[in-house]
Backbone and ligand atoms as CSV (ligand in chain L), in Angstrom:
chain,resi,resn,atom,element,x,y,z
A,1,MET,N,N,65.410,40.166,93.795
A,1,MET,CA,C,65.541,39.492,92.504
A,1,MET,C,C,64.374,40.027,91.712
A,2,THR,N,N,64.565,39.920,90.353
A,2,THR,CA,C,63.463,40.282,89.458
A,2,THR,C,C,62.505,39.143,89.276
A,3,LYS,N,N,61.309,39.375,88.782
A,3,LYS,CA,C,60.333,38.326,88.621
A,3,LYS,C,C,60.855,37.236,87.674
A,4,GLY,N,N,61.561,37.668,86.680
A,4,GLY,CA,C,62.033,36.705,85.614
A,4,GLY,C,C,61.065,36.685,84.513
A,5,HIS,N,N,61.502,36.477,83.269
A,5,HIS,CA,C,60.584,36.448,82.158
A,5,HIS,C,C,61.227,35.806,80.945
A,6,TYR,N,N,60.385,35.351,80.115
A,6,TYR,CA,C,60.733,35.018,78.706
A,6,TYR,C,C,60.381,36.289,77.910
A,7,HIS,N,N,60.867,36.315,76.692
A,7,HIS,CA,C,60.447,37.373,75.815
A,7,HIS,C,C,59.217,36.903,75.023
A,8,THR,N,N,58.277,37.783,74.917
A,8,THR,CA,C,57.028,37.409,74.106
A,8,THR,C,C,57.437,36.972,72.703
A,9,VAL,N,N,58.326,37.681,72.088
A,9,VAL,CA,C,58.976,37.229,70.825
A,9,VAL,C,C,60.218,36.421,71.243
A,10,ALA,N,N,59.939,35.082,71.334
A,10,ALA,CA,C,60.946,34.200,72.037
A,10,ALA,C,C,62.309,34.173,71.381
A,11,GLU,N,N,62.355,34.508,70.053
A,11,GLU,CA,C,63.698,34.383,69.394
A,11,GLU,C,C,64.491,35.653,69.550
A,12,THR,N,N,64.161,36.546,70.533
A,12,THR,CA,C,64.953,37.715,70.735
A,12,THR,C,C,65.838,37.448,71.968
A,13,GLY,N,N,67.063,37.976,71.907
A,13,GLY,CA,C,68.030,37.890,73.035
A,13,GLY,C,C,68.120,39.220,73.774
A,14,GLU,N,N,69.018,39.324,74.661
A,14,GLU,CA,C,69.120,40.615,75.460
A,14,GLU,C,C,70.580,40.656,75.995
A,15,ILE,N,N,71.064,41.817,76.181
A,15,ILE,CA,C,72.434,42.073,76.800
A,15,ILE,C,C,72.224,42.958,78.012
A,16,TYR,N,N,72.869,42.525,79.128
A,16,TYR,CA,C,72.915,43.331,80.301
A,16,TYR,C,C,74.280,43.789,80.527
A,17,LEU,N,N,74.494,45.044,80.784
A,17,LEU,CA,C,75.737,45.581,81.236
A,17,LEU,C,C,75.534,46.029,82.664
A,18,CYS,N,N,76.236,45.366,83.546
A,18,CYS,CA,C,76.123,45.656,84.992
A,18,CYS,C,C,76.829,46.984,85.288
A,19,LEU,N,N,76.140,47.926,85.886
A,19,LEU,CA,C,76.802,49.246,86.216
A,19,LEU,C,C,77.152,49.347,87.705
A,20,ARG,N,N,76.503,48.508,88.576
A,20,ARG,CA,C,76.790,48.638,89.957
A,20,ARG,C,C,76.229,47.389,90.683
A,21,GLY,N,N,76.899,46.959,91.754
A,21,GLY,CA,C,76.435,45.941,92.585
A,21,GLY,C,C,77.004,44.574,92.210
A,22,GLU,N,N,76.492,43.557,92.913
A,22,GLU,CA,C,76.898,42.131,92.678
A,22,GLU,C,C,75.739,41.278,92.624
A,23,GLY,N,N,75.753,40.328,91.769
A,23,GLY,CA,C,74.633,39.353,91.629
A,23,GLY,C,C,74.922,38.265,90.656
A,24,HIS,N,N,73.792,37.620,90.304
A,24,HIS,CA,C,73.843,36.574,89.283
A,24,HIS,C,C,72.653,36.762,88.327
A,25,MET,N,N,72.887,36.465,87.099
A,25,MET,CA,C,71.800,36.278,86.152
A,25,MET,C,C,71.551,34.762,86.081
A,26,ILE,N,N,70.374,34.365,86.395
A,26,ILE,CA,C,69.988,32.945,86.294
A,26,ILE,C,C,69.081,32.824,85.038
A,27,MET,N,N,69.266,31.724,84.317
A,27,MET,CA,C,68.512,31.573,83.055
A,27,MET,C,C,68.075,30.142,82.955
A,28,LYS,N,N,66.964,30.020,82.225
A,28,LYS,CA,C,66.472,28.630,82.017
A,28,LYS,C,C,65.702,28.596,80.661
A,29,THR,N,N,65.677,27.389,80.121
A,29,THR,CA,C,64.794,27.154,78.945
A,29,THR,C,C,63.598,26.346,79.338
A,30,GLN,N,N,62.665,26.242,78.408
A,30,GLN,CA,C,61.492,25.420,78.706
A,30,GLN,C,C,61.728,23.938,78.589
A,31,ASN,N,N,62.997,23.614,78.130
A,31,ASN,CA,C,63.459,22.216,78.070
A,31,ASN,C,C,64.144,21.811,79.326
A,32,GLY,N,N,64.274,22.680,80.325
A,32,GLY,CA,C,64.910,22.360,81.583
A,32,GLY,C,C,66.355,22.686,81.639
A,33,GLU,N,N,66.936,23.304,80.670
A,33,GLU,CA,C,68.361,23.755,80.791
A,33,GLU,C,C,68.396,24.879,81.760
A,34,PHE,N,N,69.568,24.952,82.481
A,34,PHE,CA,C,69.764,26.028,83.453
A,34,PHE,C,C,71.203,26.589,83.346
A,35,ALA,N,N,71.334,27.900,83.452
A,35,ALA,CA,C,72.656,28.502,83.415
A,35,ALA,C,C,72.639,29.725,84.284
A,36,SER,N,N,73.894,30.074,84.709
A,36,SER,CA,C,74.007,31.341,85.484
A,36,SER,C,C,75.238,32.045,85.076
A,37,GLU,N,N,75.249,33.336,85.235
A,37,GLU,CA,C,76.359,34.156,84.974
A,37,GLU,C,C,76.529,35.138,86.128
A,38,PRO,N,N,77.797,35.340,86.642
A,38,PRO,CA,C,77.971,36.374,87.595
A,38,PRO,C,C,77.814,37.761,87.061
A,39,MET,N,N,77.281,38.639,87.902
A,39,MET,CA,C,77.094,40.128,87.477
A,39,MET,C,C,77.903,40.954,88.447
A,40,GLY,N,N,78.605,41.868,87.943
A,40,GLY,CA,C,79.317,42.832,88.716
A,40,GLY,C,C,79.731,44.090,87.797
A,41,ARG,N,N,80.110,45.159,88.434
A,41,ARG,CA,C,80.414,46.357,87.725
A,41,ARG,C,C,81.261,46.155,86.515
A,42,GLY,N,N,80.758,46.585,85.356
A,42,GLY,CA,C,81.499,46.430,84.063
A,42,GLY,C,C,81.385,45.123,83.379
A,43,ARG,N,N,80.637,44.137,84.018
A,43,ARG,CA,C,80.531,42.795,83.389
A,43,ARG,C,C,79.319,42.841,82.481
A,44,MET,N,N,79.431,42.191,81.312
A,44,MET,CA,C,78.292,42.153,80.399
A,44,MET,C,C,77.791,40.669,80.319
A,45,VAL,N,N,76.508,40.511,80.379
A,45,VAL,CA,C,75.939,39.146,80.238
A,45,VAL,C,C,74.990,39.091,79.083
A,46,TYR,N,N,75.153,38.036,78.318
A,46,TYR,CA,C,74.301,37.813,77.118
A,46,TYR,C,C,73.227,36.747,77.484
A,47,VAL,N,N,71.946,37.127,77.241
A,47,VAL,CA,C,70.831,36.224,77.463
A,47,VAL,C,C,70.420,35.776,76.017
A,48,PRO,N,N,70.646,34.485,75.660
A,48,PRO,CA,C,70.310,33.968,74.365
A,48,PRO,C,C,68.793,33.996,74.150
A,49,PRO,N,N,68.405,33.956,72.866
A,49,PRO,CA,C,66.972,33.792,72.542
A,49,PRO,C,C,66.426,32.531,73.185
A,50,TYR,N,N,65.213,32.508,73.557
A,50,TYR,CA,C,64.405,31.425,74.141
A,50,TYR,C,C,64.784,31.148,75.596
A,51,TRP,N,N,65.622,31.925,76.177
A,51,TRP,CA,C,66.035,31.639,77.581
A,51,TRP,C,C,65.345,32.665,78.455
A,52,ALA,N,N,64.582,32.145,79.507
A,52,ALA,CA,C,64.041,33.090,80.583
A,52,ALA,C,C,65.185,33.511,81.397
A,53,HIS,N,N,65.063,34.742,81.978
A,53,HIS,CA,C,66.151,35.308,82.765
A,53,HIS,C,C,65.593,36.096,83.980
A,54,ARG,N,N,66.412,36.034,85.039
A,54,ARG,CA,C,66.105,36.698,86.251
A,54,ARG,C,C,67.389,37.102,86.859
A,55,SER,N,N,67.447,38.417,87.232
A,55,SER,CA,C,68.704,38.860,87.933
A,55,SER,C,C,68.492,38.883,89.470
A,56,VAL,N,N,69.474,38.325,90.173
A,56,VAL,CA,C,69.369,38.166,91.622
A,56,VAL,C,C,70.553,38.982,92.263
A,57,ASN,N,N,70.129,39.930,93.134
A,57,ASN,CA,C,71.042,40.727,93.832
A,57,ASN,C,C,71.687,39.908,94.979
A,58,THR,N,N,72.982,39.668,94.972
A,58,THR,CA,C,73.620,38.919,96.111
A,58,THR,C,C,74.555,39.804,96.983
A,59,GLY,N,N,74.543,41.132,96.651
A,59,GLY,CA,C,75.357,42.076,97.408
A,59,GLY,C,C,74.602,42.837,98.419
A,60,ASP,N,N,75.251,43.861,98.937
A,60,ASP,CA,C,74.664,44.611,99.984
A,60,ASP,C,C,74.178,46.053,99.518
A,61,GLU,N,N,74.419,46.260,98.122
A,61,GLU,CA,C,73.881,47.506,97.555
A,61,GLU,C,C,72.965,47.201,96.369
A,62,ASP,N,N,72.389,48.192,95.755
A,62,ASP,CA,C,71.568,47.932,94.614
A,62,ASP,C,C,72.342,47.338,93.456
A,63,LEU,N,N,71.687,46.417,92.764
A,63,LEU,CA,C,72.228,45.786,91.560
A,63,LEU,C,C,71.597,46.597,90.379
A,64,VAL,N,N,72.431,47.279,89.628
A,64,VAL,CA,C,71.968,48.162,88.578
A,64,VAL,C,C,72.570,47.720,87.246
A,65,SER,N,N,71.661,47.585,86.216
A,65,SER,CA,C,72.107,47.158,84.905
A,65,SER,C,C,71.559,47.956,83.834
A,66,PHE,N,N,72.302,48.156,82.761
A,66,PHE,CA,C,71.723,48.799,81.543
A,66,PHE,C,C,71.446,47.604,80.538
A,67,CYS,N,N,70.259,47.484,80.083
A,67,CYS,CA,C,69.730,46.350,79.277
A,67,CYS,C,C,69.416,46.792,77.905
A,68,VAL,N,N,69.777,45.910,76.913
A,68,VAL,CA,C,69.520,46.207,75.534
A,68,VAL,C,C,68.801,45.016,74.943
A,69,TYR,N,N,67.656,45.285,74.299
A,69,TYR,CA,C,66.937,44.169,73.631
A,69,TYR,C,C,66.052,44.825,72.528
A,70,PRO,N,N,65.597,44.053,71.538
A,70,PRO,CA,C,64.790,44.544,70.497
A,70,PRO,C,C,63.477,45.170,71.104
A,71,ALA,N,N,63.097,46.332,70.562
A,71,ALA,CA,C,61.976,47.037,71.082
A,71,ALA,C,C,60.685,46.205,71.095
A,72,ASP,N,N,60.523,45.232,70.238
A,72,ASP,CA,C,59.270,44.459,70.175
A,72,ASP,C,C,59.350,43.159,70.893
A,73,ALA,N,N,60.494,42.942,71.690
A,73,ALA,CA,C,60.736,41.673,72.390
A,73,ALA,C,C,59.504,41.289,73.244
A,74,GLY,N,N,59.065,42.279,74.049
A,74,GLY,CA,C,57.997,42.032,74.972
A,74,GLY,C,C,58.402,41.260,76.166
A,75,HIS,N,N,57.529,41.061,77.162
A,75,HIS,CA,C,57.839,40.391,78.362
A,75,HIS,C,C,56.789,39.408,78.755
A,76,ASN,N,N,57.177,38.099,78.830
A,76,ASN,CA,C,56.218,37.101,79.198
A,76,ASN,C,C,56.533,36.665,80.668
A,77,TYR,N,N,55.832,37.264,81.595
A,77,TYR,CA,C,56.022,36.913,83.047
A,77,TYR,C,C,55.155,35.737,83.424
A,78,GLY,N,N,54.132,35.466,82.733
A,78,GLY,CA,C,53.132,34.431,83.094
A,78,GLY,C,C,53.720,33.058,83.192
A,79,ASP,N,N,54.531,32.651,82.173
A,79,ASP,CA,C,55.062,31.299,82.214
A,79,ASP,C,C,55.955,31.089,83.345
A,80,ILE,N,N,56.781,32.090,83.715
A,80,ILE,CA,C,57.611,31.995,84.867
A,80,ILE,C,C,56.850,31.955,86.171
A,81,GLU,N,N,55.728,32.675,86.274
A,81,GLU,CA,C,54.920,32.566,87.454
A,81,GLU,C,C,54.454,31.101,87.678
A,82,GLU,N,N,54.194,30.352,86.554
A,82,GLU,CA,C,53.778,29.002,86.660
A,82,GLU,C,C,54.930,28.048,86.839
A,83,GLU,N,N,56.031,28.242,86.075
A,83,GLU,CA,C,57.134,27.238,86.013
A,83,GLU,C,C,58.161,27.504,87.165
A,84,GLY,N,N,58.392,28.753,87.514
A,84,GLY,CA,C,59.477,29.099,88.438
A,84,GLY,C,C,60.781,28.816,87.719
A,85,PHE,N,N,61.889,28.879,88.528
A,85,PHE,CA,C,63.177,28.544,88.134
A,85,PHE,C,C,63.662,27.275,88.793
A,86,PRO,N,N,64.459,26.421,88.165
A,86,PRO,CA,C,64.867,25.185,88.802
A,86,PRO,C,C,65.811,25.297,89.993
A,87,LYS,N,N,66.433,26.451,90.144
A,87,LYS,CA,C,67.350,26.709,91.191
A,87,LYS,C,C,67.108,28.031,91.843
A,88,ARG,N,N,67.467,28.151,93.092
A,88,ARG,CA,C,67.417,29.515,93.748
A,88,ARG,C,C,68.844,29.787,94.185
A,89,VAL,N,N,69.021,31.086,94.372
A,89,VAL,CA,C,70.382,31.592,94.735
A,89,VAL,C,C,70.371,31.940,96.240
A,90,TYR,N,N,71.393,31.422,96.969
A,90,TYR,CA,C,71.539,31.672,98.401
A,90,TYR,C,C,72.876,32.277,98.685
A,91,ARG,N,N,72.925,33.183,99.638
A,91,ARG,CA,C,74.170,33.732,100.125
A,91,ARG,C,C,74.268,33.344,101.591
A,92,GLU,N,N,75.214,32.445,101.869
A,92,GLU,CA,C,75.368,32.015,103.289
A,92,GLU,C,C,76.802,32.168,103.658
A,93,ASN,N,N,77.035,32.890,104.682
A,93,ASN,CA,C,78.412,33.063,105.199
A,93,ASN,C,C,79.342,33.664,104.130
A,94,GLY,N,N,78.779,34.551,103.278
A,94,GLY,CA,C,79.583,35.154,102.239
A,94,GLY,C,C,79.665,34.331,100.962
A,95,ARG,N,N,79.280,33.124,100.987
A,95,ARG,CA,C,79.371,32.223,99.832
A,95,ARG,C,C,78.053,32.194,99.121
A,96,ILE,N,N,78.106,32.112,97.748
A,96,ILE,CA,C,76.891,32.027,96.882
A,96,ILE,C,C,76.752,30.556,96.470
A,97,GLU,N,N,75.511,30.088,96.717
A,97,GLU,CA,C,75.204,28.724,96.297
A,97,GLU,C,C,73.945,28.736,95.528
A,98,MET,N,N,73.807,27.850,94.577
A,98,MET,CA,C,72.550,27.659,93.816
A,98,MET,C,C,72.077,26.226,93.955
A,99,ARG,N,N,70.890,26.060,94.448
A,99,ARG,CA,C,70.364,24.708,94.666
A,99,ARG,C,C,68.851,24.761,94.594
L,1,FE2,FE,FE,64.398,40.383,79.004
C-alpha cells in the first residue's frame, strides 16, 4: 500500500486510471468519513478535494496507476502519519474485507 496523503492544497482532487493489477483506493476526510473504490485494469477512480487517499494492492501482481492532479497540489503525508486510516484492507481466503 502507499503511505497515503492529503494534498497540501486541500481543495485539489485527483484522478487515478488503473493500468494493471487489483486493489482498492481507500479515502478519508478529517471529519471521519471513509470511502473505498475498487481498482482494476481500465477502472478510473476520482479522489475528491479534501479527501486523503491510499491505494492498497490486493492482488498478486503490481498495482499500477496513472494519476492526474494539479501540479501545485502537493503531498501532505504528515497528517496521515499521525491520524492513520479508520479501516485496513485484508485479503483472506480470496475475499477482501475492510475493518
Ligand atoms: Fe494525491
